[in-house]
N, C-alpha and C positions, 0 to 999 in steps of 0.2 A: 159678553152679555151675562152669562150665567155666573162667571167668575166674580164679577163686580158685586152681585148680590150676596154671594157666599162669603166673600171677604169682608163685606160691610158688617155682617152680623153672624160671625162664626159661632157665637155662644148659643144662639137659638137653633142653628142647624137646619134640619130638614124642612121644618114648617116655613121658616123664612125663605128658604131656597125655592120651595114650591110657590109660595105667595109672590116672591119676586118674579118668577117666570110667568105666573098668571098675570101680574100687573104689566109686565113687559109685553105679553101677548095682546092685552087689551089696549096698550098704547099703540101698537102696530095697527090694530083694527080701527082705533079711533083716528089715527093718522090717515088711513086709507078711506074710511067712510066720511070723516070730517062732518059727522052728524051728531045729533043729541042722543040717539039710541046707544051707540057705542060708549059715549061719555057717561051716560046714566048707568049702563051695565058695569063700567069700571068702578064707579062709586059704590054700586051694590056689592061688588066683591070686596072693596076696601072696608066697608062697614060690616059685612058678614064675615 
């Protein structure tokens, strides 16, 4: 999970790694909740 994000953008490093883990976490939440709250929160993180 973490390796995929790190290997995809090694030049960016830490920031991309943290962002990747955050997005993955929101994907899990969205999958479990299957609601608009988690989906909206995920987009908020992407934009911010």
